[in-house]
N, C-alpha and C positions, 0 to 999 in steps of 0.2 A: 936628112934631105936628100931629095934626088936630083938630076942635073937641071931640073925646070924651076927648081927651089922651093918645090911643095913636098911637104911631108906625108907620106903613104901613097904617094900615086907616081906611076913611072912609066912609062913608054918603052915597048921592046921592039925588037927589030922585026919580031914576026908580022908581017902584015899589019902593022901599025897598030897593034894591040896596046890597050892601056890596061895596067894591071891595077888593083888597089891593094896595098898593104893594111889590110883590116886590124893588124893588132896596132900598128904606128898610128891610125887614124884614131883608135879607140882610146890609145895610151892621151894622145892630143887632146880628145875630148875630155877625159879624166883630168889632167893638168889643169884645163880650163875650168871644170866643175870644182876643183881645189882651190884655185884661184878667187872664184865667184864666192866660196864660204870665207876667205878670210877677207874679202873685201865686206861680206855681209856682217863680220864680227866687229869692223870700224864703229866706235861710236865718236861722235862730234862731242866736243864740249858743250856744254850749257851755260849759263849765267842766269841768275835770277834778275829780274827788271831793276829791284832795288838796290843792286849792287853799281847801276850807272844812274842813278837818280840825278834828274835835270838834264843829262845829257840828249842829246837829238837821236841817239841811237838805244834808249832805254826801252824801247818797242821791240828790241830786236834779241829777243832772249834766248834763241836757239838758231841753228844753221839748217833749218828745214828745207832749204831749197838744194842744199848741197846732200843733205840726208835722201831727198827724195830724187835725184838725180843719179845717187849712188843706188838706191834699190831698183832704178829702173837698168842700169848697166847690171847690175846680178842678175835681175830677171833676164833680162836679153843675154847674158853669157850663158843661163842654165837651159835657157830655151834652146839656144844654138849647139850647145852640147847633147842636148835631147834628139834635135832633129839629127845631127850626125850619127847618133847610134841607131837612129831609126833608118838611116838611109843605108849605113854599111851594111845593118841586116836585111835589108832589100837587095842591096848588091850581092850579098853572099848566096840570098835565094836565089838570085837570079842566074848566077853562073853556076848553081847547083844544078837547077832546071835545065839549064844549056849543057851542061856537062851530062845528065841524064838524057836527053833526047839525043845528043850527038855522040855519044857513048866515048869520050875524051876527057882529059882532063884540061881543066882551065890554064 
């Protein structure tokens, strides 16, 4: 992490230029994808409705609400990581284009 507390992004003294550490940002996105995969593997216990016969909760045979919410979290994490990958690639391309036009290194 840099002084601003952000992984992969740092501000340099030269004209306030902000630089992106693409490898650090990609590593963060990969870590998020790994976490999403682990979350996706969580299986909530289920119970047959006959196990609670006569109980007011006998109709609640599984934690579908929790499973649905977890599936949403996993989907959003994967979407975020994908967007980060596309963004990093676009920034790198813009830096290369800038370098080509100005003849210097970013």
